Wavefront OBJ file of the C-alpha trace (Angstrom):
o trace
v 0.000 0.000 0.000
v 1.355 3.437 -0.938
v 0.165 7.005 -0.619
v 1.738 10.131 -2.064
v 2.343 13.514 -0.540
v 2.950 16.708 -2.459
v 6.503 17.971 -2.774
v 5.594 20.841 -0.449
v 4.084 18.719 2.326
v 5.873 19.160 5.629
v 7.527 15.963 6.778
v 9.860 16.481 9.711
v 12.107 13.961 11.485
v 9.520 13.861 14.281
v 6.730 13.059 11.801
v 8.982 10.380 10.338
v 9.367 8.709 13.733
v 5.610 8.653 14.214
v 5.250 7.072 10.786
v 7.720 4.311 11.680
v 5.762 3.644 14.863
v 2.721 3.059 12.637
v 4.606 0.720 10.293
v 5.049 3.060 7.322
v 8.110 4.634 5.728
v 8.832 7.081 2.882
v 10.470 6.508 -0.497
v 11.072 8.549 -3.648
v 10.663 7.436 -7.248
v 14.227 8.450 -8.066
v 17.141 10.472 -6.779
v 15.973 13.475 -8.827
v 12.299 13.330 -7.804
v 11.613 15.850 -4.997
v 8.373 14.165 -3.881
v 7.959 11.273 -1.473
v 5.361 8.563 -1.047
v 4.458 6.531 2.008
v 4.802 2.766 1.879
v 3.231 0.041 4.052
v 3.996 -3.350 2.458
v 1.417 -6.129 2.645
v 4.299 -8.502 3.401
v 7.119 -7.160 5.539
v 10.727 -8.291 5.543
v 12.391 -9.054 8.870
v 15.551 -10.826 9.970
v 14.927 -12.708 13.244
v 17.862 -11.864 15.498
v 17.805 -15.401 16.878
v 17.829 -16.820 13.346
v 20.561 -14.723 11.746
v 22.670 -16.878 9.434
v 26.286 -16.289 8.444
v 27.857 -18.350 5.676
v 31.157 -19.974 6.628
v 33.125 -18.000 4.018
v 31.686 -14.719 5.291
v 32.404 -15.744 8.886
v 36.062 -16.201 7.931
v 36.115 -12.725 6.408
v 34.514 -11.224 9.515
v 36.967 -13.058 11.767
v 39.962 -11.884 9.734
v 39.204 -8.189 10.445
v 39.877 -7.413 6.800
v 37.571 -4.464 7.402
v 37.641 -2.110 10.367
v 34.039 -1.567 11.439
v 32.714 1.438 13.355
v 29.331 3.016 14.068
v 28.079 6.587 13.680
v 31.462 7.963 12.636
v 30.606 8.797 8.999
v 26.819 8.906 8.742
v 26.577 11.396 5.875
v 29.219 9.536 3.886
v 27.322 6.267 4.327
v 23.990 7.695 3.185
v 25.782 9.304 0.234
v 27.281 5.917 -0.627
v 23.839 4.320 -0.466
v 22.445 7.025 -2.756
v 25.241 6.770 -5.320
v 24.737 4.819 -8.573
v 26.252 1.339 -8.584
v 26.515 -1.571 -10.980
v 23.012 -2.927 -11.503
v 21.538 0.052 -9.631
v 21.897 3.133 -11.787
v 19.215 5.048 -9.865
v 18.085 4.934 -6.235
v 15.111 6.087 -4.168
v 17.333 8.182 -1.872
v 16.781 11.778 -2.963
v 17.943 14.997 -1.292
v 14.806 15.150 0.838
v 15.395 11.635 2.162
v 19.016 12.475 2.950
v 18.028 15.615 4.841
v 15.265 13.873 6.806
v 17.424 10.977 7.908
v 20.326 13.276 8.729
v 17.857 15.069 11.013
v 16.936 11.744 12.611
v 20.640 11.030 13.080
v 21.047 14.325 14.940
v 18.130 13.307 17.172
v 19.830 9.983 17.952
v 17.307 7.857 16.046
v 19.260 7.075 12.876
v 22.578 5.246 12.837
v 25.252 4.068 10.466
v 27.679 1.190 10.402
v 30.897 1.839 8.471
v 33.348 -0.648 6.969
v 36.835 0.741 6.370
v 39.785 -0.659 4.446
v 43.174 1.053 4.458
v 41.504 4.171 5.849
v 38.892 4.331 3.094
v 35.144 3.898 3.550
v 34.332 0.877 1.375
v 30.899 -0.125 2.636
v 28.217 0.457 5.193
v 24.546 0.724 6.003
v 22.157 2.968 7.870
v 18.814 2.629 9.574
v 16.367 3.975 12.128
v 16.079 2.930 15.764
v 12.865 3.284 17.749
v 12.259 1.508 21.017
v 13.687 -1.980 20.581
v 13.186 -1.966 16.804
v 15.752 -1.209 14.127
v 14.607 -0.427 10.592
v 17.318 -1.127 8.026
v 17.169 1.408 5.206
v 19.975 0.815 2.731
v 23.509 -0.502 2.350
v 26.349 -0.092 -0.115
v 29.797 -1.452 -0.861
v 32.744 -0.698 -3.104
v 34.796 -3.655 -1.859
v 33.623 -7.247 -1.891
v 31.790 -8.336 1.274
v 32.085 -4.900 2.928
v 28.318 -4.414 3.303
v 27.865 -8.033 4.415
v 30.446 -7.566 7.150
v 28.703 -4.327 8.152
v 25.422 -6.251 8.467
v 27.029 -8.862 10.734
v 28.371 -6.073 12.937
v 24.971 -4.387 12.954
v 23.295 -7.565 14.209
v 25.977 -7.970 16.890
v 25.363 -4.384 18.030
v 21.590 -4.866 18.053
v 21.917 -8.004 20.160
v 24.276 -6.269 22.602
v 21.929 -3.289 22.861
v 18.787 -5.285 23.605
v 16.917 -4.931 20.303
v 14.095 -7.337 19.428
v 13.111 -6.485 15.845
v 15.245 -6.024 12.727
v 13.015 -4.751 9.927
v 14.379 -4.991 6.371
v 11.190 -3.586 4.764
v 11.434 -6.010 1.833
v 13.126 -9.379 1.328
v 15.674 -9.910 -1.426
v 17.460 -13.114 -2.335
v 20.579 -11.551 -0.848
v 18.847 -10.969 2.492
v 17.346 -14.466 2.477
v 20.866 -15.868 2.794
v 21.029 -14.151 6.200
v 17.707 -15.601 7.334
v 15.320 -12.840 6.238
v 11.664 -13.860 6.004
v 8.409 -12.217 4.952
v 5.586 -11.876 7.427
v 2.044 -10.494 6.931
v 1.360 -6.894 7.863
v -0.846 -7.886 10.796
v 1.865 -10.095 12.326
v 4.438 -7.384 11.731
v 2.332 -4.829 13.579
v 2.153 -7.127 16.618
v 5.956 -7.431 16.647
v 6.382 -3.694 16.058
v 3.975 -2.668 18.831
v 5.788 -4.978 21.236
v 9.197 -3.628 20.203
v 8.365 0.046 20.628
v 6.660 -0.376 24.009
v 8.555 -0.211 27.272
v 12.262 0.330 27.837
v 14.122 1.273 24.617
v 17.191 -0.564 23.406
v 20.616 1.093 23.354
v 22.294 1.214 19.948
v 25.370 2.777 21.548
v 25.824 0.190 24.296
v 29.007 -0.830 22.474
v 31.326 2.187 22.000
v 30.491 3.485 18.502
v 33.869 4.845 17.402
v 35.877 1.972 18.891
v 36.100 -0.785 16.279
v 34.520 -4.081 17.323
v 36.624 -7.099 16.441
v 35.188 -9.653 14.079
v 35.676 -12.388 16.662
v 33.623 -10.465 19.223
v 30.895 -9.692 16.665
v 30.568 -13.401 15.851
v 30.476 -14.263 19.557
v 27.600 -11.854 20.154
v 25.635 -13.305 17.250
v 26.289 -16.843 18.459
v 25.015 -15.957 21.951
v 21.574 -15.187 20.479
v 21.421 -18.182 18.127
l 1 2 3 4 5 6 7 8 9 10 11 12 13 14 15 16 17 18 19 20 21 22 23 24 25 26 27 28 29 30 31 32 33 34 35 36 37 38 39 40 41 42 43 44 45 46 47 48 49 50 51 52 53 54 55 56 57 58 59 60 61 62 63 64 65 66 67 68 69 70 71 72 73 74 75 76 77 78 79 80 81 82 83 84 85 86 87 88 89 90 91 92 93 94 95 96 97 98 99 100 101 102 103 104 105 106 107 108 109 110 111 112 113 114 115 116 117 118 119 120 121 122 123 124 125 126 127 128 129 130 131 132 133 134 135 136 137 138 139 140 141 142 143 144 145 146 147 148 149 150 151 152 153 154 155 156 157 158 159 160 161 162 163 164 165 166 167 168 169 170 171 172 173 174 175 176 177 178 179 180 181 182 183 184 185 186 187 188 189 190 191 192 193 194 195 196 197 198 199 200 201 202 203 204 205 206 207 208 209 210 211 212 213 214 215 216 217 218 219 220 221 222 223 224 225 226
């Protein structure tokens, strides 16, 4: 289900948070389209934190610390990387309005990034929204093989450490299925969402954000939940 707003409609970071609490999120048709539309999928993608799967080859890459992984140290660079054209994805839904809104959420402490670095260069990452004990994954990118996958493993480790219950991926792709992503009906999703945003919120920053987490420790945290 989708609904469109006019390009002049006032959507603030605070309005955005209320929308997430209701199970909806905004998208744009293209990077050059100034308007947004609200989306509430009939089937919602989630990755159960107690069912997160890591292929053995990826686990070796994570363990090797080929990438240095941090959180919230380069948010604007990560969202720019997610918005940039890539092979097989010449256009994206992340327009200037999306970037400004989520940067505002980041300043409010409700939007976070995971960064993967190699030789001092940002080569991959992801960003998403936190609300209560729910985390809503928005987008990821990579310029080096496996960089975004390693970032996702570190994200899940951080969510587990911080007490999160729900990892929303919005949609399910074949790529995300390899990590255990599943589709659930909207009604079931709303039950999980309502439970996750009630009560004591999780702490995305329970692990020091700028201090790199070792791959071994990230895998240990994931294993503790599985």
